[in-house]
MARLUMZA-538616 format. One line per 5 residues: their letters; for each residue x, y, z of C-alpha. Coordinates in Angstrom, 1 decimal. Example, Ala and Ser with C-alpha at 12.3 -4.5 7.8 and 13.67 -1.06 7.14 Angstrom:
BEGIN
AS	12.3/-4.5/7.8; 13.7/-1.1/7.1
This chain:
BEGIN
XXXXX	114.8/-185.6/-70.5; 112.8/-184.3/-73.5; 109.5/-185.2/-71.9; 110.5/-183.5/-68.7; 111.3/-180.3/-70.6
XXXXX	107.9/-180.4/-72.3; 106.1/-181.1/-69.0; 107.9/-178.2/-67.2; 107.0/-175.9/-70.1; 103.4/-176.9/-70.1
XXXXX	103.0/-176.5/-66.3; 103.7/-172.8/-66.5; 101.2/-172.2/-69.3; 98.2/-170.1/-68.2; 94.7/-171.4/-69.0
XXXXX	94.4/-171.6/-72.7; 91.7/-169.2/-73.7; 90.1/-167.7/-70.7; 86.8/-166.0/-71.6; 87.9/-164.5/-74.9
XXXXX	87.8/-167.6/-77.0; 86.0/-170.9/-76.6; 86.0/-173.4/-79.4; 83.7/-176.3/-78.9; 84.7/-178.4/-82.0
XXXXX	83.0/-181.7/-81.0; 79.7/-179.8/-81.1; 80.2/-179.1/-84.8; 81.7/-182.2/-86.5; 80.9/-180.9/-90.0
XXXXX	81.6/-177.2/-89.2; 79.1/-174.5/-88.3; 76.3/-174.4/-90.9; 75.2/-170.8/-91.5; 72.6/-171.5/-94.3
XXXXX	71.6/-174.9/-95.8; 68.3/-173.6/-97.3; 66.4/-176.6/-96.0; 64.5/-174.6/-93.4; 62.1/-171.7/-93.8
XXXXX	64.3/-169.4/-91.7; 64.4/-165.9/-93.0; 67.7/-165.0/-94.8; 68.7/-161.4/-94.7; 70.1/-160.4/-98.0
XXXXX	69.9/-157.9/-100.9; 71.0/-158.2/-104.5; 72.5/-156.0/-107.2; 72.4/-156.8/-110.9; 70.5/-160.1/-110.2
XXXXX	67.7/-161.0/-112.6; 66.1/-163.6/-110.3; 66.5/-165.6/-107.1; 64.4/-168.7/-106.6; 64.6/-170.7/-103.4
XXXXX	64.3/-174.4/-104.0; 65.1/-177.6/-102.1; 68.5/-177.5/-103.6; 69.3/-174.0/-102.5; 69.0/-170.5/-103.9
XXXXX	69.0/-170.5/-107.7; 70.5/-167.2/-108.9; 70.3/-165.9/-112.4; 72.4/-162.8/-113.2; 71.7/-159.9/-115.6
XXXXX	74.0/-160.1/-118.6; 76.4/-157.2/-119.2; 76.6/-156.1/-115.6; 78.4/-156.9/-112.4; 76.1/-158.9/-110.1
XXXXX	76.2/-159.4/-106.4; 74.1/-160.9/-103.6; 74.9/-159.5/-100.2; 74.1/-161.2/-96.9; 73.9/-159.5/-93.5
XXXXX	74.6/-161.4/-90.3; 76.1/-161.2/-86.8; 78.5/-164.2/-86.4; 81.4/-165.2/-84.3; 83.7/-167.2/-86.6
XXXXX	86.9/-166.9/-84.6; 87.3/-170.7/-84.2; 87.2/-171.4/-88.0; 89.7/-171.1/-90.9; 87.1/-170.9/-93.7
XXXXX	83.8/-169.5/-94.5; 82.8/-171.8/-97.3; 80.2/-171.5/-100.1; 78.9/-174.6/-102.0; 78.0/-173.4/-105.5
XXXXX	76.7/-175.3/-108.5; 77.4/-173.8/-111.9; 74.2/-174.3/-114.0; 75.7/-172.4/-116.9; 77.2/-173.7/-120.1
XXXXX	80.8/-172.5/-119.4; 83.4/-172.1/-116.7; 82.6/-169.0/-114.6; 84.4/-166.9/-112.1; 83.0/-166.1/-108.7
XXXXX	84.3/-163.6/-106.1; 83.5/-163.6/-102.4; 84.0/-161.2/-99.5; 83.6/-161.4/-95.8; 83.1/-158.3/-93.6
XXXXX	83.4/-157.5/-90.0; 84.1/-154.9/-87.2; 87.0/-154.2/-84.9; 86.9/-153.1/-81.3; 88.0/-149.5/-80.9
XXXXX	88.9/-149.3/-84.6; 86.7/-147.8/-87.4; 89.0/-149.0/-90.2; 88.5/-152.6/-91.4; 89.3/-154.5/-94.6
XXXXX	87.2/-157.4/-96.0; 88.6/-160.9/-96.5; 88.2/-161.9/-100.2; 88.5/-164.8/-102.5; 88.2/-165.5/-106.2
XXXXX	87.4/-168.9/-107.8; 86.5/-170.6/-111.0; 83.7/-173.2/-111.3; 83.5/-175.5/-114.3; 80.3/-176.1/-116.3
XXXXX	77.8/-178.1/-114.2; 80.3/-178.5/-111.4; 79.3/-178.4/-107.7; 82.2/-176.9/-105.8; 82.8/-175.8/-102.2
XXXXX	85.0/-172.7/-102.2; 86.8/-171.5/-99.1; 87.1/-167.8/-98.2; 89.9/-167.7/-95.7; 89.2/-166.3/-92.3
XXXXX	92.3/-164.4/-91.2; 92.0/-162.3/-88.0; 93.2/-158.7/-87.7; 96.7/-158.0/-86.4; 95.3/-156.1/-83.5
XXXXX	93.8/-159.3/-82.0; 97.0/-161.4/-82.0; 98.1/-160.4/-78.5; 94.5/-160.0/-77.1; 92.1/-162.6/-78.4
XXXXX	95.0/-165.1/-79.2; 97.3/-164.0/-76.4; 98.1/-167.5/-75.2; 98.8/-168.8/-78.7; 101.1/-165.9/-79.2
XXXXX	103.0/-167.0/-76.1; 103.0/-170.7/-76.7; 104.2/-170.5/-80.4; 106.8/-167.8/-80.4; 108.2/-166.5/-83.7
XXXXX	105.5/-168.2/-85.7; 103.5/-166.1/-88.2; 100.7/-168.7/-88.3; 99.5/-170.9/-85.3; 98.3/-174.5/-85.5
XXXXX	96.1/-175.1/-87.4; 95.3/-172.0/-89.4; 95.4/-168.7/-87.4; 97.5/-166.0/-89.1; 97.0/-162.3/-89.2
XXXXX	96.3/-159.7/-91.8; 94.7/-156.3/-91.9; 91.0/-157.4/-91.6; 88.7/-157.3/-88.5; 87.8/-159.2/-85.3
XXXXX	86.5/-162.6/-86.4; 84.1/-162.5/-83.4; 82.2/-159.7/-85.2; 81.4/-160.9/-88.7; 78.7/-158.6/-90.0
XXXXX	78.2/-159.8/-93.6; 79.5/-161.6/-96.7; 78.7/-161.4/-100.4; 79.0/-163.4/-103.5; 79.9/-161.5/-106.7
XXXXX	79.5/-162.6/-110.3; 81.7/-160.4/-112.6; 80.3/-158.9/-115.7; 79.5/-161.5/-118.5; 78.0/-161.3/-122.0
XXXXX	75.4/-163.8/-121.1; 73.2/-164.7/-118.1; 75.0/-166.7/-115.5; 73.0/-169.3/-113.5; 74.2/-170.6/-110.1
XXXXX	72.7/-172.5/-107.2; 74.0/-171.5/-103.8; 73.5/-174.8/-101.9; 75.2/-174.1/-98.5; 77.2/-171.6/-96.5
XXXXX	79.2/-173.0/-93.6; 82.3/-172.2/-91.4; 84.7/-175.1/-91.2; 88.3/-176.3/-90.6; 89.3/-175.6/-87.0
XXXXX	91.7/-172.7/-86.8; 93.1/-173.9/-83.5; 94.2/-177.5/-83.1; 91.6/-179.6/-81.4; 94.4/-181.8/-80.1
XXXXX	96.0/-178.7/-78.5; 92.8/-177.7/-76.8; 92.0/-181.2/-75.4; 95.6/-182.3/-74.5; 98.2/-179.6/-74.3
XXXXX	100.8/-182.0/-72.8; 100.3/-184.6/-75.6; 100.4/-182.0/-78.3; 104.1/-181.3/-78.0; 106.1/-182.1/-80.1
XXXXX	103.9/-181.2/-83.0; 106.5/-181.3/-85.9; 107.6/-184.7/-87.2; 111.0/-185.9/-88.3; 110.6/-184.5/-91.8
XXXXX	109.6/-181.0/-90.5; 105.9/-181.5/-91.2; 102.9/-180.9/-89.0; 102.0/-184.1/-87.2; 98.3/-183.9/-86.6
XXXXX	96.9/-183.5/-90.1; 97.1/-185.7/-93.2; 97.2/-184.6/-96.8; 98.0/-185.9/-100.2; 101.8/-186.1/-100.6
XXXXX	102.7/-186.1/-96.9; 105.9/-188.1/-96.2; 105.6/-190.9/-93.7; 108.9/-192.7/-94.2; 112.2/-192.5/-96.1
XXXXX	111.1/-194.9/-98.8; 108.4/-192.4/-99.9; 111.1/-189.8/-100.6; 112.8/-192.2/-103.0; 109.5/-193.2/-104.6
XXXXX	108.8/-189.5/-105.3; 111.9/-189.3/-107.4; 110.5/-192.0/-109.7; 107.1/-190.4/-109.9; 108.6/-187.0/-110.7
XXXXX	111.0/-188.4/-113.3; 108.1/-189.8/-115.2; 106.3/-186.4/-115.0; 109.4/-184.4/-116.1; 109.9/-186.8/-119.1
XXXXX	106.3/-186.3/-120.2; 106.5/-182.5/-119.9; 110.0/-181.4/-120.8; 109.3/-177.7/-121.6; 107.4/-175.4/-123.8
XXXXX	107.6/-176.0/-127.6; 107.6/-172.2/-128.0; 111.1/-171.9/-126.4; 114.6/-171.5/-127.7; 117.6/-172.4/-125.4
XXXXX	117.1/-169.3/-123.3; 113.3/-169.7/-123.0; 112.8/-167.0/-125.6; 110.2/-167.0/-128.4; 111.8/-169.3/-131.0
XXXXX	108.8/-169.0/-133.3; 108.6/-165.2/-133.0; 110.4/-162.4/-134.8; 114.2/-162.1/-134.4; 115.8/-158.8/-133.6
XXXXX	119.4/-157.8/-133.2; 121.2/-160.1/-130.9; 124.0/-158.7/-128.7; 125.1/-161.7/-126.8; 123.4/-160.3/-123.6
XXXXX	119.9/-159.7/-122.4; 118.5/-156.3/-123.0; 115.1/-154.5/-123.1; 113.3/-152.8/-126.0; 109.8/-151.5/-126.8
XXXXX	108.5/-153.3/-129.9; 105.1/-152.6/-131.5; 103.9/-150.8/-128.4; 105.0/-153.5/-125.9; 108.1/-153.7/-123.8
XXXXX	110.1/-157.0/-123.9; 113.3/-158.5/-122.8; 115.3/-159.6/-125.8; 117.4/-162.7/-125.2; 121.1/-162.8/-126.3
XXXXX	120.1/-164.1/-129.7; 117.6/-161.4/-130.3; 114.4/-163.3/-129.6; 111.5/-161.9/-127.6; 111.8/-163.0/-124.0
XXXXX	109.2/-162.7/-121.2; 110.7/-163.4/-117.8; 108.6/-166.1/-116.1; 110.5/-166.9/-112.9; 110.7/-168.0/-109.3
XXXXX	112.6/-166.7/-106.4; 115.1/-168.8/-104.5; 115.2/-171.3/-107.4; 117.2/-174.4/-106.6; 117.7/-173.5/-103.0
XXXXX	116.1/-175.9/-100.6; 117.3/-175.1/-97.1; 114.2/-174.7/-94.8; 116.2/-173.1/-91.9; 114.3/-173.4/-88.7
XXXXX	115.1/-171.4/-85.5; 115.2/-173.9/-82.6; 116.4/-171.9/-79.6; 113.7/-172.1/-76.8; 111.6/-174.1/-79.2
XXXXX	113.2/-177.5/-78.9; 110.0/-179.0/-77.6; 108.3/-178.3/-80.9; 110.3/-181.0/-82.7; 109.9/-184.8/-82.7
XXXXX	113.4/-185.2/-84.1; 116.4/-183.0/-83.7; 119.7/-184.7/-84.2; 122.5/-184.1/-81.8; 124.8/-181.2/-82.7
XXXXX	127.6/-183.8/-82.5; 125.9/-186.3/-84.9; 128.4/-187.4/-87.5; 126.0/-187.1/-90.3; 123.6/-184.2/-89.5
XXXXX	125.7/-181.8/-87.3; 126.7/-180.0/-90.5; 123.0/-179.0/-90.9; 123.1/-176.8/-87.8; 124.0/-173.2/-88.2
XXXXX	124.1/-171.2/-85.0; 120.6/-171.5/-83.5; 118.9/-173.0/-86.7; 118.5/-176.5/-88.1; 118.2/-176.8/-91.8
XXXXX	115.5/-179.4/-92.4; 115.8/-178.9/-96.1; 119.3/-180.3/-96.2; 118.2/-183.2/-94.0; 115.5/-184.0/-96.6
XXXXX	117.9/-183.7/-99.6; 120.4/-185.9/-97.8; 117.8/-188.6/-97.3; 116.3/-188.3/-100.8; 119.3/-187.7/-103.1
XXXXX	122.3/-188.7/-100.9; 125.0/-186.7/-99.1; 126.4/-185.2/-102.3; 123.1/-183.7/-103.3; 124.2/-180.2/-104.2
XXXXX	124.9/-180.5/-108.0; 122.3/-183.2/-108.7; 119.7/-181.1/-106.9; 120.6/-177.9/-108.9; 120.4/-179.9/-112.2
XXXXX	117.0/-181.3/-111.2; 115.8/-177.9/-110.2; 116.6/-176.6/-113.7; 114.8/-179.5/-115.3; 111.8/-178.8/-113.1
XXXXX	111.8/-175.1/-114.0; 111.8/-175.9/-117.8; 109.1/-178.5/-117.3; 107.0/-176.1/-115.3; 107.4/-173.4/-117.9
XXXXX	109.7/-171.1/-115.9; 112.6/-169.5/-117.7; 114.3/-167.3/-115.1; 115.9/-167.9/-111.7; 114.7/-164.9/-109.7
XXXXX	116.0/-163.3/-106.6; 118.2/-165.2/-104.1; 118.4/-168.3/-106.4; 121.3/-170.7/-106.5; 124.5/-169.0/-107.5
XXXXX	126.0/-172.2/-108.6; 124.1/-172.0/-111.9; 127.0/-169.9/-113.3; 129.3/-172.9/-112.9; 127.2/-175.2/-115.1
XXXXX	127.9/-175.9/-118.8; 125.7/-174.0/-121.3; 123.2/-176.8/-122.1; 122.4/-177.3/-118.4; 121.8/-173.6/-117.7
XXXXX	118.7/-171.4/-117.5; 118.6/-167.5/-117.4; 119.4/-166.3/-113.9; 119.7/-163.2/-111.8; 121.8/-162.1/-108.8
XXXXX	120.6/-160.3/-105.7; 122.9/-157.9/-103.8; 122.2/-156.2/-100.5; 123.7/-152.8/-99.5; 122.4/-152.5/-96.0
XXXXX	125.6/-152.6/-93.9; 125.6/-148.8/-93.3; 122.1/-147.4/-92.8; 119.9/-144.3/-92.1; 117.0/-146.4/-90.7
XXXXX	116.7/-150.1/-90.2; 116.3/-150.8/-93.9; 117.7/-147.9/-95.9; 121.4/-147.4/-96.8; 123.6/-144.5/-95.9
XXXXX	124.1/-143.5/-99.5; 126.3/-140.4/-98.8; 128.8/-142.5/-97.0; 132.1/-143.4/-98.7; 131.9/-146.7/-97.0
XXXXX	128.5/-147.4/-98.7; 129.9/-146.4/-102.1; 132.9/-148.8/-101.7; 130.5/-151.5/-100.5; 128.3/-151.2/-103.6
XXXXX	131.3/-151.2/-106.0; 133.2/-154.0/-104.3; 130.1/-156.2/-104.1; 129.2/-155.8/-107.8; 132.8/-156.2/-108.8
XXXXX	133.2/-159.4/-106.8; 130.0/-160.9/-108.3; 130.9/-159.8/-111.8; 133.9/-162.1/-112.2; 131.7/-165.2/-113.0
XXXXX	128.8/-163.5/-114.8; 129.9/-160.5/-116.8; 130.5/-162.6/-119.9; 127.8/-165.2/-119.4; 124.9/-164.8/-121.8
XXXXX	122.6/-166.6/-119.4; 123.0/-163.9/-116.8; 120.2/-161.3/-117.0; 121.2/-158.8/-114.4; 121.2/-157.6/-110.8
XXXXX	118.4/-157.0/-108.2; 119.9/-154.6/-105.6; 118.3/-154.6/-102.2; 114.7/-155.6/-101.4; 111.6/-153.9/-99.9
XXXXX	113.5/-151.0/-98.5; 111.9/-148.6/-96.0; 112.0/-145.5/-98.2; 109.1/-143.7/-96.5; 107.8/-140.5/-98.0
XXXXX	110.0/-137.4/-97.6; 108.8/-136.1/-94.2; 108.8/-139.6/-92.6; 112.1/-140.4/-94.2; 113.7/-137.5/-92.3
XXXXX	111.8/-138.4/-89.0; 113.0/-142.0/-89.2; 116.5/-140.9/-89.9; 116.5/-138.7/-86.8; 115.0/-141.5/-84.7
XXXXX	117.6/-144.1/-85.8; 119.9/-145.1/-83.1; 123.1/-144.9/-85.2; 124.7/-141.8/-86.6; 124.9/-141.5/-90.4
XXXXX	126.7/-139.4/-93.0; 123.3/-138.8/-94.6; 121.9/-137.2/-91.5; 124.9/-134.9/-91.2; 124.6/-134.0/-94.8
XXXXX	120.9/-133.2/-94.3; 121.7/-130.8/-91.4; 124.4/-129.2/-93.4; 122.0/-128.8/-96.3; 119.5/-127.0/-94.0
XXXXX	122.3/-124.8/-92.7; 123.3/-123.8/-96.3; 119.6/-123.1/-97.3; 118.6/-121.3/-94.1; 121.9/-119.7/-93.1
XXXXX	121.1/-119.3/-89.5; 119.3/-121.2/-86.7; 117.1/-118.1/-86.3; 115.6/-118.7/-89.8; 114.9/-122.3/-88.9
XXXXX	113.1/-121.2/-85.7; 111.1/-118.7/-87.6; 110.0/-121.2/-90.1; 109.2/-124.0/-87.6; 108.0/-121.9/-84.6
XXXXX	110.8/-123.4/-82.5; 113.4/-121.9/-80.2; 116.6/-124.0/-80.8; 119.7/-122.2/-79.6; 122.0/-124.1/-82.0
XXXXX	122.1/-126.5/-84.9; 123.4/-129.1/-82.4; 120.3/-128.7/-80.3; 118.1/-129.1/-83.3; 119.9/-132.3/-84.3
XXXXX	119.4/-133.8/-80.8; 115.9/-132.5/-80.0; 114.0/-132.0/-83.2; 110.5/-133.6/-83.0; 108.4/-135.0/-85.9
XXXXX	106.2/-131.9/-85.7; 109.2/-129.7/-86.3; 110.6/-131.8/-89.0; 107.3/-131.9/-90.9; 107.4/-128.1/-91.1
XXXXX	110.5/-128.5/-93.3; 108.4/-130.2/-96.0; 109.9/-128.3/-99.0; 113.4/-129.0/-97.9; 112.6/-132.6/-97.0
XXXXX	111.4/-133.2/-100.5; 114.4/-131.6/-102.1; 116.9/-133.6/-99.9; 114.9/-136.8/-100.5; 115.2/-136.5/-104.2
XXXXX	119.0/-136.0/-103.9; 119.1/-139.1/-101.7; 117.2/-141.2/-104.2; 119.2/-139.9/-107.1; 122.5/-140.8/-105.4
XXXXX	121.3/-144.3/-104.5; 120.2/-145.3/-108.0; 123.0/-143.5/-109.8; 125.8/-145.0/-107.8; 124.4/-148.6/-108.3
XXXXX	123.8/-148.0/-112.0; 127.3/-146.7/-112.5; 128.8/-149.7/-110.6; 126.9/-152.2/-112.8; 127.9/-150.4/-116.0
XXXXX	131.5/-150.2/-114.8; 132.0/-153.8/-113.7; 129.4/-155.7/-115.8; 128.7/-153.7/-118.9; 125.8/-155.0/-121.0
XXXXX	124.1/-156.5/-117.9; 120.8/-155.1/-116.6; 119.9/-153.2/-113.4; 116.7/-154.8/-112.4; 115.7/-152.3/-109.7
XXXXX	115.2/-152.5/-105.9; 112.1/-154.7/-105.6; 109.7/-152.1/-104.1; 107.6/-153.1/-101.1; 103.8/-153.2/-101.9
XXXXX	103.2/-150.5/-99.3; 102.5/-147.0/-100.8; 104.6/-145.4/-98.1; 107.7/-146.9/-99.5; 106.8/-146.9/-103.2
XXXXX	106.0/-143.3/-104.2; 106.1/-140.8/-107.0; 109.5/-139.4/-105.9; 111.6/-142.5/-105.7; 110.0/-144.3/-108.6
XXXXX	110.4/-141.4/-111.0; 114.0/-141.0/-110.1; 114.7/-144.7/-110.3; 113.2/-144.7/-113.9; 116.2/-142.5/-115.0
XXXXX	118.7/-145.2/-114.0; 117.3/-148.7/-113.8; 116.8/-150.8/-116.9; 113.7/-152.5/-115.4; 111.6/-151.3/-112.5
XXXXX	110.8/-154.2/-110.1; 107.8/-154.4/-107.7; 106.8/-157.0/-105.1; 103.1/-157.1/-105.7; 100.8/-159.4/-103.6
XXXXX	97.5/-158.9/-105.3; 95.1/-161.2/-107.2; 95.7/-159.6/-110.6; 97.4/-156.7/-112.3; 94.5/-155.2/-114.1
XXXXX	94.5/-152.1/-111.9; 98.2/-151.8/-111.4; 99.8/-148.4/-112.1; 103.4/-147.1/-111.6; 103.3/-144.4/-109.0
XXXXX	104.2/-141.1/-110.7; 102.9/-137.6/-111.5; 103.9/-138.2/-115.1; 103.6/-141.1/-117.3; 106.6/-143.4/-117.1
XXXXX	107.1/-145.5/-120.2; 109.5/-148.0/-118.6; 109.4/-151.8/-118.5; 108.6/-153.3/-115.1; 108.8/-156.7/-113.6
XXXXX	106.8/-158.2/-110.7; 109.6/-159.5/-108.5; 107.4/-161.3/-106.0; 103.8/-162.6/-106.0; 102.2/-165.8/-104.7
XXXXX	99.1/-167.6/-103.4; 99.0/-170.0/-100.6; 96.4/-172.2/-98.8; 95.9/-174.1/-95.6; 94.9/-177.5/-97.0
XXXXX	98.4/-179.2/-96.8; 99.4/-178.8/-93.2; 100.5/-175.2/-93.3; 99.2/-172.6/-90.7; 99.8/-169.4/-92.8
XXXXX	98.9/-169.1/-96.5; 101.3/-166.2/-97.2; 100.6/-162.7/-98.4; 98.4/-164.0/-101.2; 95.6/-166.4/-100.2
XXXXX	93.8/-169.3/-102.0; 91.0/-171.7/-101.2; 93.1/-174.8/-101.8; 95.9/-176.2/-104.1; 93.6/-176.1/-107.2
XXXXX	92.8/-172.5/-106.4; 96.5/-171.7/-106.1; 96.9/-172.8/-109.6; 93.8/-171.0/-110.9; 95.0/-167.8/-109.3
XXXXX	98.5/-168.3/-110.7; 97.1/-168.6/-114.2; 94.9/-165.6/-113.7; 97.8/-163.5/-112.4; 100.1/-164.4/-115.3
XXXXX	97.4/-163.7/-117.8; 96.9/-160.2/-116.3; 100.6/-159.6/-116.4; 100.9/-160.6/-120.0; 98.1/-158.1/-120.9
XXXXX	100.2/-155.2/-119.6; 102.3/-153.5/-122.3; 105.0/-152.6/-119.8; 105.2/-155.8/-117.8; 108.2/-157.9/-118.9
XXXXX	108.0/-160.6/-116.4; 106.7/-162.0/-113.1; 108.5/-164.1/-110.5; 106.8/-166.3/-108.0; 107.9/-166.2/-104.3
XXXXX	109.2/-168.7/-103.7; 110.8/-172.1/-104.6; 109.8/-174.0/-101.5; 107.5/-173.6/-98.5; 108.7/-171.9/-95.4
XXXXX	109.5/-174.1/-92.4; 106.5/-175.3/-90.4; 107.8/-173.5/-87.2; 108.6/-170.3/-89.0; 111.8/-168.9/-90.5
XXXXX	113.9/-165.9/-89.4; 112.8/-163.3/-87.0; 109.4/-162.8/-88.7; 108.5/-166.5/-88.2; 107.1/-166.8/-91.8
XXXXX	105.7/-170.4/-92.2; 103.8/-170.0/-95.4; 102.5/-172.3/-98.1; 104.5/-170.2/-100.6; 106.3/-172.9/-102.4
XXXXX	105.9/-174.7/-105.7; 107.3/-177.6/-103.7; 106.6/-178.5/-100.1; 109.0/-178.5/-97.1; 109.8/-182.2/-98.1
XXXXX	110.7/-181.3/-101.7; 107.3/-182.6/-102.9; 106.0/-180.8/-106.0; 102.5/-179.4/-105.8; 101.3/-181.1/-109.0
XXXXX	97.8/-179.4/-108.9; 99.5/-176.0/-108.9; 102.0/-177.1/-111.6; 99.2/-178.3/-113.9; 97.9/-174.7/-114.1
XXXXX	101.4/-173.3/-114.4; 102.1/-175.4/-117.4; 98.8/-174.5/-119.0; 99.6/-170.8/-119.2; 103.4/-170.9/-119.1
XXXXX	103.8/-173.1/-122.2; 101.8/-170.5/-124.2; 103.0/-167.1/-122.8; 104.3/-165.9/-126.2; 101.3/-167.0/-128.2
XXXXX	99.1/-165.3/-125.6; 101.1/-162.0/-125.5; 101.7/-161.6/-129.2; 98.2/-162.4/-130.5; 96.6/-159.4/-132.1
């Protein structure tokens, strides 16, 4: 029956690519070589800050000027739409490890605005390394150039074997790339040995045999058609992994800098209150742990939660194994139209009563990896553990039941007020006296918009809101009469009711001054109500902010400045390579601690189709970029922590309505630790206090 369903599905598929995309992978078994420097072909390039370039049989030997940023820029006209990577083979001929940055440029049809695809890497002394700049097509091409993939793999952010979308350009129109050598105190010497495009972005199996391609996800929730180190092939390997990891955890228990909370045991001791708090000390903001020691919150989101929920409706043909909903063992892992592959793995690996043992193992892992905080959406059961088994933790609360747009609450509603207070009160019972509980994140990546668009979106929203009515009453009180509104806006509304039902964005934008004033009242109400609820129900616990979206439209000078009056710590989801250029949006200097509530880096080298919002060349580069990011955060006087997103990879087929299927985890979708990433995590995390307190 399953094969019949697959066959019927495939019969209705249109021809795969048409004329838009034609990937002839057999023609390029080693990828598409752009330059190998073995021929006398002209290479179109220019350089900046380069002392010399010598072409040899080994490649282009590049010597940089010391004390300046150096770059070599190549012009080209390439179609790289069939590949996942543009790779550069570089030899470091210098006497120390060096950093290299790369960028790839292109054009978009009918769009002037494009954004380069970039990468950063570290090459050891005398090492020859191929680094991969990921090739991620522009969102605008998803339903055009990749139209059939979009239809065949519904609700998947990334397609097999590496197509996912960002703001970039059309990969059929690559116009150039560059290699940058950041400023150094000495001359840097590299040899560029090869430039090639490689790793098929579309599954060759899918192209050659669509019928045979399905199902493409194996019984463990992994992609079938690629192999990688750590891939699970049988149940025995799951058991063997426990033994391997136990040995690793025993060898690396935790940082010697830590006290029981993960605070700086060897550092100065300040007043302990029995709770976490924040204080500025010698020009730097810190958390102080309950005993008064310096604490920098190095965390991970969704810690201890290994669920991997996978939507299966209309996608049953994706999966090699889906147990019956009536199965006596596995039926409990179905929830509505999702199957929880994570629970299936934990059952096979640790047994049917895996919940408490897995939480305990998760905390051992965190301590071993140098992580001292359970970030947003982590396992709530940590509050039930005895003290010597715990680790500092947070709670995440949502307030979106009553809304003014699809992701912003109706803050003037009495129902919203009661929701906030009841939610915090209910959560407070277990945590208000627990010294390991740090505080609350409330909401996440809300659609604040700027004042004018905030009002426009509120008027467009399908449901009525108390906030919208309050806005109209505010205008009536300020303008007195509809005539005055018409005069201001150049409109001809006969009544306030007509204005409410027919106002366009052009009209609403003309109310700019009023929109700003009302927006400020809205923001003030939101943060004040939540802060008062936390102080009422959990005094001495911290308000950790609203986890602002990285988009500047939603993180702006109005809402951040107002939040700073109420929150204890500002929180920002920040998907960038490093924090060196990070600023808090404001017209005035805000001296407030902030925490990076989400960041990560993912790659495509372990069977994932989407790297995530932060990209890396491979697992080693994920670790390098992690270390670099944490170092940059520790250098900021106001940054009091950074939390990786998230504990485990997303499902291969995509989770939730967004279809996120990223390599975002410290562990894979089979609970397999990424040891190469973890090696770099330990390197920096075991020494965060020594690094941040050194003069």
